[in-house]
C-alpha positions as CSV (number, residue, x, y, z in Angstrom):
1,X,0.0,0.0,0.0
2,X,2.8,2.4,0.9
3,X,4.6,1.6,-2.3
4,X,1.4,2.4,-4.3
5,X,1.1,5.7,-2.5
6,X,4.6,6.7,-3.3
7,X,4.2,5.7,-6.9
8,X,1.1,7.9,-7.1
9,X,3.0,10.7,-5.4
10,X,5.8,10.4,-8.0
11,X,3.3,10.6,-10.8
12,X,1.8,13.7,-9.2
13,X,5.2,15.3,-8.9
14,X,6.0,14.7,-12.6
15,X,2.6,15.9,-13.8
16,X,2.5,19.0,-11.6
17,X,6.0,20.3,-11.7
18,X,5.2,23.9,-10.8
19,X,3.2,22.9,-7.7
20,X,5.9,20.4,-6.7
21,X,8.7,22.8,-7.2
22,X,7.1,25.5,-5.1
23,X,6.1,23.0,-2.4
24,X,9.6,21.5,-2.2
25,X,11.3,25.0,-2.3
26,X,9.0,26.2,0.5
27,X,9.7,23.2,2.6
28,X,13.5,23.4,2.0
29,X,13.6,27.0,3.1
30,X,11.5,26.3,6.2
31,X,13.7,23.4,7.2
32,X,16.9,25.4,6.4
33,X,15.9,28.4,8.4
34,X,14.7,26.2,11.3
35,X,17.8,24.1,11.3
36,X,20.1,27.2,11.3
37,X,18.1,28.7,14.1
38,X,18.5,25.4,16.1
39,X,22.2,25.2,15.3
40,X,22.8,28.7,16.6
41,X,21.6,27.6,20.1
42,X,22.9,24.0,19.8
43,X,26.5,25.1,19.4
44,X,26.1,27.5,22.4
45,X,24.4,25.1,24.8
46,X,25.3,21.5,23.8
47,X,28.5,19.7,24.7
48,X,30.7,20.4,21.6
49,X,34.4,20.5,21.0
50,X,36.3,21.5,23.1
51,X,33.6,22.2,25.7
52,X,32.4,18.7,26.2
53,X,32.0,19.2,30.0
54,X,29.5,22.2,29.7
55,X,27.0,20.6,32.1
56,X,29.6,20.9,34.9
57,X,31.2,24.2,33.9
58,X,30.4,27.6,35.5
59,X,32.1,31.0,35.3
60,X,33.0,34.1,37.2
61,X,33.4,37.0,34.7
62,X,32.9,40.1,36.8
63,X,32.9,41.3,40.4
64,X,32.3,44.4,42.4
65,X,33.3,45.6,45.8
66,X,33.1,48.6,48.2
67,X,36.3,50.6,48.4
68,X,37.8,52.1,51.6
69,X,36.7,55.5,50.3
70,X,33.0,54.4,50.3
71,X,32.7,54.2,46.5
72,X,31.7,51.1,44.4
73,X,34.1,49.7,41.8
74,X,34.0,46.8,39.3
75,X,36.7,44.4,38.2
76,X,36.8,41.8,35.4
77,X,37.4,39.0,37.9
78,X,39.7,37.9,40.7
79,X,43.4,38.0,41.5
80,X,45.9,35.2,41.2
81,X,45.9,35.1,45.0
82,X,42.1,34.5,45.1
83,X,42.4,31.8,42.4
84,X,45.1,29.9,44.4
85,X,44.0,30.5,48.0
86,X,40.2,30.8,47.7
87,X,38.6,29.1,44.8
88,X,41.1,26.2,44.4
89,X,40.5,25.4,48.1
90,X,36.7,25.0,47.8
91,X,35.6,21.4,48.5
92,X,33.0,21.4,45.8
93,X,35.4,22.6,43.0
94,X,36.9,19.8,41.0
95,X,39.1,22.1,39.0
96,X,39.4,25.9,38.4
97,X,41.2,27.9,35.8
98,X,42.0,31.6,35.5
99,X,42.2,33.2,32.1
100,X,42.4,36.5,30.2
101,X,41.1,36.3,26.7
102,X,40.3,38.2,23.5
103,X,43.8,39.6,23.0
104,X,44.6,40.3,19.3
105,X,48.3,39.8,18.8
106,X,50.7,39.5,15.8
107,X,52.7,36.3,15.4
108,X,55.8,35.9,13.2
109,X,58.1,32.9,12.8
110,X,61.5,32.1,11.3
111,X,62.2,35.8,11.1
112,X,59.8,36.1,8.2
113,X,58.6,39.7,7.5
114,X,54.9,38.6,7.3
115,X,52.8,38.3,10.4
116,X,49.5,36.7,11.3
117,X,47.0,38.3,13.7
118,X,45.7,35.7,16.3
119,X,43.3,35.6,19.2
120,X,45.4,35.0,22.3
121,X,44.4,33.8,25.7
122,X,46.5,33.9,28.9
123,X,45.6,30.9,31.1
124,X,47.0,28.1,33.2
125,X,47.3,24.3,32.9
126,X,44.0,23.7,34.5
127,X,42.3,25.2,31.5
128,X,43.3,22.2,29.4
129,X,42.0,19.8,32.0
130,X,38.6,21.5,31.8
131,X,38.5,22.1,28.0
132,X,39.2,18.9,26.0
133,X,41.5,20.2,23.3
134,X,42.8,17.7,20.8
135,X,46.5,18.1,20.4
136,X,47.9,16.9,17.0
137,X,51.5,17.2,18.3
138,X,53.0,18.1,21.7
139,X,50.7,19.3,24.4
140,X,49.9,22.3,26.6
141,X,52.5,24.0,28.7
142,X,53.2,22.2,32.0
143,X,52.6,23.2,35.6
144,X,56.4,23.9,35.9
145,X,56.3,26.1,32.8
146,X,53.4,28.0,34.3
147,X,54.9,28.3,37.8
148,X,58.3,29.6,36.5
149,X,56.7,31.7,33.7
150,X,58.5,29.8,31.0
151,X,57.6,31.4,27.6
152,X,55.9,28.5,25.9
153,X,52.8,28.7,23.6
154,X,50.2,26.2,22.3
155,X,49.0,27.2,18.9
156,X,46.2,26.0,16.7
157,X,46.6,23.9,13.6
158,X,45.3,26.8,11.5
159,X,48.1,29.1,12.7
160,X,50.9,26.5,12.7
161,X,50.1,25.6,9.1
162,X,50.8,29.3,8.1
163,X,54.5,28.8,9.1
164,X,55.4,25.1,9.3
165,X,54.8,22.1,7.0
166,X,53.3,19.9,9.8
167,X,52.3,20.1,13.4
168,X,55.2,17.8,14.4
169,X,57.7,20.2,12.8
170,X,56.1,23.2,14.6
171,X,56.7,21.8,18.1
172,X,60.0,23.1,19.5
173,X,60.2,26.0,17.1
174,X,60.3,29.6,18.2
175,X,57.7,32.2,17.3
176,X,57.4,35.8,18.2
177,X,54.2,37.1,19.8
178,X,54.2,40.9,19.7
179,X,58.0,40.9,19.6
180,X,58.4,38.4,22.4
181,X,59.8,35.0,21.7
182,X,57.9,31.9,22.7
183,X,58.6,28.2,22.1
184,X,55.8,26.1,20.6
185,X,55.0,23.3,23.1
186,X,51.9,21.9,21.2
187,X,49.6,22.2,18.2
188,X,45.9,21.7,18.8
189,X,42.8,21.4,16.6
190,X,41.3,24.9,16.5
191,X,37.7,25.2,17.8
192,X,35.0,27.6,16.7
193,X,35.0,31.3,17.6
194,X,31.4,30.8,18.7
195,X,32.7,29.2,21.8
196,X,33.3,32.3,23.8
197,X,34.8,30.6,26.9
198,X,37.3,28.3,25.1
199,X,38.2,29.9,21.8
200,X,41.7,31.1,21.1
201,X,44.3,30.5,18.4
202,X,47.2,30.6,20.9
203,X,47.5,29.9,24.6
204,X,50.3,31.1,26.9
205,X,50.7,31.1,30.7
206,X,49.2,34.1,32.4
207,X,52.4,34.2,34.6
208,X,54.3,35.5,31.5
209,X,52.1,38.6,31.6
210,X,52.9,41.4,34.0
211,X,49.3,42.7,34.4
212,X,48.2,39.4,36.0
213,X,49.7,40.6,39.2
214,X,47.5,43.7,39.4
215,X,45.2,43.9,42.4
216,X,43.8,46.8,44.3
217,X,45.4,47.5,47.7
218,X,42.1,47.6,49.5
219,X,41.0,44.2,48.1
220,X,43.8,41.9,47.0
221,X,41.3,39.2,46.0
222,X,39.9,41.3,43.1
223,X,41.9,41.3,39.9
224,X,41.9,40.7,36.1
225,X,41.4,36.9,36.0
226,X,38.1,35.5,34.9
227,X,37.4,32.0,36.2
228,X,36.2,28.7,34.7
229,X,35.1,26.3,37.4
230,X,34.5,22.6,37.0
231,X,32.1,21.3,39.6
232,X,29.4,18.6,40.2
233,X,27.7,20.8,42.8
234,X,27.3,24.4,41.7
235,X,25.0,25.2,44.6
236,X,27.7,23.9,47.0
237,X,30.3,26.2,45.3
238,X,27.9,29.2,45.7
239,X,27.4,28.4,49.4
240,X,31.2,28.3,49.9
241,X,31.6,31.6,48.0
242,X,28.8,33.2,50.1
243,X,30.6,32.1,53.3
244,X,33.8,33.7,51.9
245,X,32.0,36.9,51.2
246,X,30.5,37.0,54.7
247,X,34.0,36.6,56.2
248,X,35.3,39.4,53.9
249,X,32.5,41.7,55.1
250,X,33.2,40.9,58.7
251,X,36.9,41.6,58.4
252,X,36.7,44.7,56.1
253,X,34.5,47.0,58.2
254,X,31.3,45.9,56.6
255,X,32.4,46.4,53.0
256,X,30.6,44.2,50.4
257,X,32.5,41.9,47.9
258,X,29.8,41.0,45.4
259,X,29.9,38.2,42.9
260,X,26.4,38.9,41.5
261,X,25.0,35.4,41.8
262,X,28.1,33.9,40.2
263,X,29.5,31.3,39.4
264,X,27.0,31.1,36.6
265,X,26.3,27.8,34.6
266,X,27.8,27.7,31.1
267,X,24.3,28.0,29.5
268,X,23.7,31.3,31.3
269,X,27.1,32.7,30.2
270,X,26.2,31.6,26.6
271,X,22.8,33.3,26.6
272,X,23.8,36.4,28.5
273,X,27.5,37.4,28.2
274,X,27.0,40.4,30.5
275,X,27.9,38.9,33.9
276,X,26.3,41.5,36.1
277,X,23.2,41.9,34.1
278,X,19.9,40.4,35.1
279,X,19.2,37.0,33.5
280,X,15.6,36.3,32.6
281,X,15.4,32.8,31.1
282,X,11.6,32.9,30.4
283,X,12.0,36.2,28.4
284,X,14.7,34.5,26.2
285,X,12.5,31.5,25.7
286,X,9.5,33.6,24.8
287,X,11.5,35.7,22.3
288,X,13.0,32.7,20.6
289,X,9.7,30.8,20.6
290,X,8.2,33.7,18.7
291,X,11.0,33.7,16.1
292,X,10.7,29.9,15.7
293,X,6.9,30.1,15.2
294,X,7.3,32.9,12.6
295,X,9.8,30.8,10.7
296,X,7.4,27.8,10.7
297,X,3.9,29.1,10.6
298,X,4.3,31.6,7.7
299,X,5.6,28.9,5.3
300,X,2.9,26.5,6.6
301,X,0.1,29.0,5.9
302,X,1.5,29.6,2.4
303,X,1.6,25.8,1.7
304,X,-1.9,25.4,3.1
305,X,-3.2,28.0,0.5
306,X,-1.2,26.3,-2.2
307,X,-2.6,22.9,-1.3
308,X,-6.2,24.3,-1.2
309,X,-5.8,25.6,-4.7
310,X,-4.4,22.3,-5.8
311,X,-7.2,20.3,-4.2
312,X,-9.7,22.5,-6.0
313,X,-8.2,21.6,-9.3
314,X,-8.4,17.9,-8.4
315,X,-12.2,17.9,-7.6
316,X,-12.9,16.0,-10.8
317,X,-10.4,13.3,-10.0
318,X,-11.7,13.0,-6.4
319,X,-15.3,12.7,-7.7
320,X,-14.4,9.9,-10.1
321,X,-12.6,8.0,-7.4
322,X,-15.5,8.4,-5.0
323,X,-17.9,7.1,-7.7
324,X,-15.8,4.0,-8.0
325,X,-16.0,3.3,-4.2
326,X,-13.0,5.1,-2.7
327,X,-13.8,6.3,0.8
328,X,-12.8,9.6,2.3
329,X,-10.2,8.0,4.5
330,X,-8.4,6.4,1.6
331,X,-8.4,9.6,-0.4
332,X,-7.1,11.6,2.6
333,X,-4.4,9.1,3.1
334,X,-3.2,9.5,-0.5
335,X,-3.1,13.3,-0.2
336,X,-1.1,13.0,3.0
337,X,1.3,10.5,1.5
338,X,1.8,12.8,-1.5
339,X,2.6,15.7,0.8
340,X,4.9,13.5,2.9
341,X,6.8,12.5,-0.2
342,X,7.3,16.1,-1.2
343,X,8.3,17.0,2.4
344,X,11.0,14.4,2.4
345,X,12.5,15.7,-0.8
346,X,12.2,19.3,0.6
347,X,13.9,18.1,3.8
348,X,16.8,16.7,2.0
349,X,17.1,19.9,0.0
350,X,16.8,22.0,3.2
351,X,19.6,20.0,4.8
352,X,21.9,20.4,1.9
353,X,21.1,24.2,1.8
354,X,21.8,24.4,5.6
355,X,25.2,22.8,5.2
356,X,26.0,25.0,2.2
357,X,25.2,28.2,4.1
358,X,27.0,27.2,7.4
359,X,30.1,25.7,5.7
360,X,30.6,28.9,3.6
361,X,30.8,31.4,6.4
362,X,28.7,31.4,9.5
363,X,29.9,34.8,10.8
364,X,27.1,36.8,9.3
365,X,24.4,34.4,10.7
366,X,25.7,34.5,14.3
367,X,26.5,38.2,14.2
368,X,23.0,39.1,12.9
369,X,20.9,37.5,15.7
370,X,21.8,40.3,18.2
371,X,22.4,40.7,21.9
372,X,22.8,37.2,23.3
373,X,25.7,36.2,21.0
374,X,27.1,39.6,19.9
375,X,29.9,39.7,22.4
376,X,31.2,36.2,21.4
377,X,32.5,37.1,18.0
378,X,35.4,39.3,17.1
379,X,35.0,41.0,13.7
380,X,38.5,39.8,12.6
381,X,37.6,36.1,13.2
382,X,35.9,33.9,10.7
383,X,33.3,31.8,12.5
384,X,33.7,28.2,11.3
385,X,31.8,25.3,12.7
386,X,33.5,22.1,13.8
387,X,32.2,18.8,12.4
388,X,30.3,17.9,15.6
389,X,28.4,21.2,15.2
390,X,27.7,20.8,11.5
391,X,26.6,17.1,11.6
392,X,24.4,17.0,14.7
393,X,21.6,14.4,13.8
394,X,19.4,15.6,16.7
395,X,19.2,19.1,15.2
396,X,18.1,18.0,11.8
397,X,15.7,15.4,13.2
398,X,14.1,18.0,15.4
399,X,13.7,20.5,12.5
400,X,12.4,17.8,10.1
401,X,9.8,16.4,12.6
402,X,8.5,19.9,13.3
403,X,8.3,20.7,9.6
404,X,6.6,17.4,8.8
405,X,4.0,18.0,11.4
406,X,3.3,21.5,10.2
407,X,3.2,20.4,6.6
408,X,0.8,17.6,7.2
409,X,-1.4,19.9,9.3
410,X,-1.4,22.4,6.5
411,X,-2.5,19.6,4.1
412,X,-5.2,18.1,6.3
413,X,-7.5,21.1,6.5
414,X,-7.8,21.9,2.8
415,X,-7.8,18.2,1.8
416,X,-10.6,17.4,4.3
417,X,-12.6,20.4,3.1
418,X,-12.2,19.2,-0.5
419,X,-13.2,15.6,0.3
420,X,-16.4,16.7,2.1
421,X,-18.1,17.7,-1.2
422,X,-20.7,15.2,-2.5
423,X,-19.7,13.1,-5.5
424,X,-22.1,15.0,-7.8
425,X,-20.6,18.4,-6.8
426,X,-17.1,17.1,-7.2
427,X,-17.8,15.9,-10.8
428,X,-19.1,19.3,-11.9
């Protein structure tokens, strides 16, 4: 029976090429737009390279405190002293890393006159225990390199290929970062610039930078370091931090040290990069649900009108089939199978269109959606998607099922109305 339905659907496609082309194109565009929309949030929220531990990652990206003069001041994060003596001592913290990111630097190698601009992050060895970077050769700088401020750098495969024939040959070579020589200790597979917490093209120890030592005199625990925390019990970490803040207030004449409900889960950091801004999850859900409904309902309404027009032109065929004993259920089943056949073709076309758009350059897509992701992309960086982002079966299945449901619903109403006509009226 199913084979017969598909044969009939194929014949309808060949006989009504204009209708079929419009239907398939509309479905493909709906699935492509829905899939791209889903990918935007999938790559920000799902465990993807190198942030496979996102469900256990939280961040501290901004603090404030009362000064001795009675004013209120903000800092990007905490000092190295706080990282080593406070956060790393918390019982509920499995691992914690301090970092300073989004530095644009020039790299040269082998005394060549040409240079390459890269996104540089200052961090520590714990960063590579939290983020699962894949090293093609060598590895990250060691704890001893970090402790003694040895000038070593881990660079991405994209950067290493600009200067060296292979990752293996790059390890051990010297490159210059803003006129300071560093030895390459490892070459890793570059991630995507969409990953705000982990993305960089080069990593060096923050101990090699002088400004990591900066901390205000009236609060030596405030400083430039943002934190990435790995924990199985975020509420426990917050309780320990709250206790630390209470002790700070008691020993500093009642002055507040405010972490603004941080550490925040990785999904909050992804949806709201402003650390001290209010986070309203329901507002974000409502906003994105409205966008998704617009992307789906408008094409569905257009297809419904198209199918209604098509069913009107098939009244004679329907009347003849009814006169030979076909019941309404069988006729409705045929119409739905025909639409399902066209939807499958449109889905395949939509998937191909999605991959074509995202593989070309995703920068304009992610930059165009506005506030939640604007701060994650530097204008000088091309946003490329890693394979696990591009080929996520769950995303396409989600988009395809939604479009199938809407397409079938858009077909049922006009088809049912057309099938309600008496045989005599259908034959006119």
